[in-house]
N, C-alpha and C positions, 0 to 999 in steps of 0.2 A: 476417488481419494488421491491425494498427492503421493508421489513416491517418497521413500524413506532414504536416509543417508546410507552409504555403503557401510557394511558391518565394521569396517576399519574405523569409522568415525561415529557410528551410531551409539548413543548412550541409552536413551529412553524416549520412545515416541508413543504417545497415548492419545486416544480419542478424548475430547473434552468431556464426553459423557461417561468416561470410565471404561472404554473399550479395551480389548486386548492389544498387546504390542504386536506389531507386524514385523516379520523377519525377512521379507523379500528385499532384494537389492539387485541392481543392474550391473552388467559387466563393463559397459562402456565408461571409460575413466572420466571423460569430460561431460558425460550425461548422467553420471551418478549424482546422488544428492547428499549431503546437505550440511548444514551449519550447526554450530553450537553456541549457545549463549544463555544468559539468565537475566531476569530483571532483578528487582530488589526483594530479597527473601523476607524482609521486614516491612512489607508494604502495609501501611495503615490506611483505613478507610478515609480518614479525614485529610490525607495528603495525596489523594489519588490524582488530582488535577489542580491547575492554577486558575486564578481569577484573571479577568481582563487586566493587563498591566497598568499600573499606576506608578508614576515616578520614573526614575532613570532606568533605562534598559540597555541592552548591548547594541541596540540600533533603534531607530525611530521610523515606524511605518514603512519599512522596506528599504530605507537608506542604509548603505554599508557603514560599518563602524569606522571611526576615524583611523586613518592609516592603512585601510584595506584598499585593494586595487582590483579591477575587473579580472576574472580568471581567464585563462587561455583556452578553456574548454577542450580538454585533451581526452575525454572519454569516447574516443572514436575507435570502433572496431569493425571488422568485416565479418558479418554473420551469414555470408553466403554459404549455403550447405547446411544451415540449421533451420529447423522449423521452430515455431514458438514453443512447441512441446519439448524442445531440447534446451531452452533457456531458463535459467533460474531467476526467480524473484525471491529474495531471502529477507524475511522480516525478523529482526532481533528485538527482544523485549516486546513480544507480540501482543500480550494482553488478550484482548478479545479475538485477535487474529482475523479481523474483518478484512484487512488489506490483503492478507494471504488468500482468503476465500474468494475475493473478487479476482485476484490475479489468476487463481486456478480456473475460475470460470471463463477467463479469457484465453485459456489454453496454455498458460505458462506452467512450468514446474515450480513448485513452491515449497518453502520450508518456513514454518512458524516456530520460533524458539522462545521459550519463557521458562521461568522457574516453577510454574504451576499451571495446571489445567483449569483452575477455578474460574477464570474469567472468560474462557474461550466461548465463541459463538457456536461451538460444536465442531469446529475445524480441528484436525489433529495437531497436537503440540509436541514438539521435540524438547525434552527437558535436559538442559545443560546448565552448568554453573560457571559463569565467567570469572568468579573469584577463585576457582580451582585452576591452578597453573596447567595441569594436564589437559583439562577440558579446553582451555584457551589455546593451548598449543595444537590440539587436534583441529580446532576451528581454523586456525591460521594455516595449517597444513592443507586442509581441504580447500581453502581459498586459493592457495598456490596451485594445487593440482587441477582444480575445476575452473580456473580463471577464464579460460577461453569461452565458456558457456554460461558465465554469470552475468546477467544483464544489470541487476540492481541489488544493492544491499541497503535496506532501510533499518535504521536503528532509532528507537525511542528510549533513551536512557532514563532510568527512574528519576523523577523530578521531585519526589516527596521531601527529601532533605534540603532541596534547593528552592523550595517554594517561598515566594514572597507573601503568599497567603498566611504563612505563619506569623508574619509581622502585624497582621491585622488585630486590633484590639476588640475583644468581645466582652465588655464589662457586664452585660446582662447575664450572659452564660456563666461568667466567673462568679457573679453574685449568687447564682442559683446552685453553685457548688460543682459545676462541670469542670473537668480537666481540659483546658484548651491547649492547643499546640503552641510551642514557643520557637523563636528563630534558632536555627542551627548554623546559619551562614549569614554573611552580610556583604555589602559591596566592598568593604575594606578587607574582609576576611572570607573570601568566597570558598576557600577549601575547608574551613572549619573555624568556628568561633572558639576563642580561648575559654577554658574553664568547663568545657563539656565533660560529662561523666555518665556512667551507667549506660542505659539503653540508648540514650541520645548519641553518645559518643560512638557506640557500636554501629548504629544506623549510618552515621556519617562516614565512618571508616569503610563499611561495606559498600556504600554508594561510591566512595572514592576509588575502591578497587575496580568497580565496574566502569567508572569513567576512564580509568587507565586502560582497561581492556578495550573499551570503545575506541580510544586513541590508536591502539595497536591495530585493531580491525580496520579502521578507516585508513590508516597509513598503508597497510598492506593492500587494501582495495585500490587506493590511488596509484600505487606502484604498478598494479596490473591494469590500470585504466578502466576500472569498474566504477560505474556511477554509484555515488554514495549520497544518502540523505540522512542527516541527523536531526531529529525533531524534539523540540521542547517548547514550553510556553515562552513567549517573547521576553518576559521579564524574569525568567528563571536565572538564579545565580549560577546555574550550570555553565552558561556561556562564558563565565569569567574564571572558571576553575583552571588550575594549572594544566591539566591534560588538553583542555580545549584551546587555551592560549598557545600551547606548543603546536597543536595541530594547525591552528590558523597561521602561525609563523612559518610552518614548513610547507603547507599545501595551498595551491591556488583554490580560491573559493569565493562564494558570496552567499547572501542570505535571501530567502524568499519568505515574506511575511504576509499573513492573511488572517482574516477574522473567520471563526468557525461558522458563524451565521451566514456567511457568503457562500458556504459550501454545504448547506443542509443542516447545520447545527442549530440548536435552539437558543444559544447565547452568543454574545459578541466576544468570545474568548479569542485573544490574539495568540497566534502560534507562529513560530519561526522555524525555518529549515536551513541548516547549513548544507550546502550542496557544492559539488566540485565540477558541475557543468550546468548548462542552461535548460535542461530537459523539463523542469517544472516551473519555469519562470511565469508561465501564463496563469498560475494559480494565485498570484499576488493580488487578490481581491480584498478590498476593505469594505466594511459595512456601508451600504448606501443610505441607511437610516429610514428605509421605506418599508420595513417589516418589524413586527413585534418580537421582543425577546422575553424569555423567561427571567424572573428576578434572580439575583445572586443572594438568596436568603439563606441564612444559617439558623437552624433551629435545633431544639433538643427534644428527642423522643425516647421514652423509656430509659431515661438516664444517660443517653449517649448523644453526642453531637452529630447532626446530619448536615453535611455541607452540600450546597447546590452543585458545587464543582464535581462531586462524585458522579453526578448524572452525565457529565461530559467525558467520562473516562474512556469510553469507546469512541473510535472515530465514526463520524456520520457515514452512512453507506455512500452518500453522494461524493464526498471527498475521496473515498477509496476508488470509486469508479473513475473519477477525473485523474487521479494519480496514475492508475494503471493504463488508462487510455493514452496518457502522455508518453509513458515508457514504451508502450506497444507501438505507437507511431514511430518512435525513434528506432526500435528494433527492425521494423519493416523498411525504414529508410536505409538501414545498414545492411540490407540484403536478406533478412530472415524471411521464411516462407510461412504462409498461413493458409493451409488447405481448407477448402469449403466442402468438397465432396470426397467420396471414397477414392475416386479415380485420381484426383489431385493429391490425395494423401499417399496413394500407392506410387504415383509418379513423382514423388517429392524430389528435392534437390540432391538427396544422397542415394547411393547405390543400394542401400539396405532398406529403403522405404517400403517397397513392396513386401519384403520378407517380414517386416515388423507388423504390417497390417494382417497378412495371411496367418502368421504364427501367434497373433495376439500379444506381441511383444511391445506394444505401445507403453509409454510411461504410465505407471499405475494411476488409475483414476481418469485417464483420458480415453475417449470412446472412438470407435471407428466412425468416420464421417458418413452422412447419408449418401445414398446412390445419386440422388438429385439434390441440387442446392436447395437449402431451406427456404430461401426467399426468391420471389419472382422479380421483384423490383425494389428500389430504394427511394425514399424521399428524404429531403434535407429540410431541417427546421432551424431557424435562427431565433433565439429567445433570450430573455433576460436571465443571466446565470444566477441571479439572486431570487428568482421566482420559479424554482423548479416545478412547483405544483402545476403551472400552466403547461409545461412540457408534458408532464405525466397525463394531464387531462387530454391533451392533443393525441397522445399515443393511444389512450383508451378509446378514442373515437374512431380509430383505424380498424380495418378488418381483423377478426379474431386471429391471434397468433403474431400480430405485429409487435415488434420490440426494438428497443434502442440497441444498436450494434456498435456505435462509437460516439464520443462526444469530446469536443475540444473548445477551449476558450480562444476566440479570435477577436480582431478589431472590428469596429462598426463598419469601417470602410469595406472590408471583405464581404460582409453581409449585403451591403448595398450593391456592390458590383456583381454578386452572384445571383441576385434575384432576377433582374432584367427579363421578366416574362416567362421564366421557366416554370412549367406547370408542376414540376416535382420539387419546387422550392417554396417554402412558406415562411413568412415573417410573423412571429407572434408579437405581443406587446413588449417592445424592446426598451421602453423607458428612455432615459437620457444617458445611460452608461456608454462609455467608450469601448468597453469590453463586452462581447456578445458570445453566447454559447452556440456553437455549431453542432447540431445533433443529427446523426444519420439513423434513419429508422428502416428496418427491413420489413417488407410487407409480403406475406405468403401469397403464392399463386392461387387462383381459383382452381377447384378440382379438375375441370376439363383442360385448363391451361397446363396444370402440373402433369397430366397424362401425356399431353402433346410434347412437353419438354422431355419427359422420360422416353417417349418413342423416338424422338429425334436423336437422342443420345444412344439409341440401340439397346436400352436397358430392358424394356418390355419384350422386345424381340428375343433377347438372350434368355429371359425368364421363361418365355413361351417355349423356346426350343428345349430348355432344360426340363420343363414339365412334360413335354411330349415324349422325350426320351425315357423319362422315369416311369411313365404310365403306358408305354407302348405295349399293346397286347402280345402275349406269347404266341 
């Protein structure tokens, strides 16, 4: 399980399944955890996600908005002396918290923040309210104090009130007596339509408070050279709200746009990321039109409207894997350490590495590494990124225990140059795409080879000596 925020910042951390709160915290300032934030407390099922953009958007298929300029890419840090277990990946407005779960599986310290545990995939959620000034101040204070070991802050501001799906006419449902959603914002009035009242006005004002909080969080992160990604549907009115326009004016940035179906989704939903560095640029894949999509059908069941977009509320697991592999690669390039065995873990880059292993003081939820490396060798596969099933099928054909250890989107030229007769490199059906997925697969050793490796490392000899001393006759 992931570590929790220090008591100073912790408000409420709960298991998605309703588990008890945990009260453990760590003493190391830059290695303590976590963040605070909330999504929209008035989240309605029919505004959970957006449809594929139609009409004007803040940008078109990856092109930067008019007047923007390429960023200077200033999120450069020196992580020498840190292991991945010391670095935070913080997900705000986490929802299902799938991104946090994948980050934790890759060895990062993680914190998933939301206003509710209702949608979590089972990963612990820290409950905070960004509309509460004291909670927001605690979050900003944490960012200031832990900035040296925060790798990424990912924020998915609630898009329900900013949805262009609200503008879609549903005459058949209206005729059937269903209450359909109505627009709350427009291109001319992105902050709020005139004349709103009641619950609609309250929803918009709550969302605007969160948008203002996101602006403050992103600004503080940029000040500390922390990588930030803000996610929303490409055609969301969120991109034109006052806080976002101010953020764009003040901070170097660009957009990364992709279709969900290109990253494991079932529909061609267009999503954009506002980023302050180029860490995720390789994700800008658009649908190649060579796979089927589920329909964007809106129906009514048991008197309530069922939107197909609600099925897209959680990030596909594949896009989460690709995002985390991107930031993991950057962390290693900046000097972070990723131990694969207990010896490497104990001999880590910091002086207290051995003590942490011996005393069981690793970040909560992280395990002591195995005595012998898990994999005997690795193979590389180049595959069509929009046909992930082919890659999964290839992995299933490998020896038992083989699994994907990393994946990145690269150019076709790299795959052609890397093949060149190497027996450990495989080219699957690459199609005609210029962008190819490079997948590293770890393959376990055969039992006899594993024993030989353990013997060469002196592990079996040490275990034998220990056993002899323990059972020596009196």
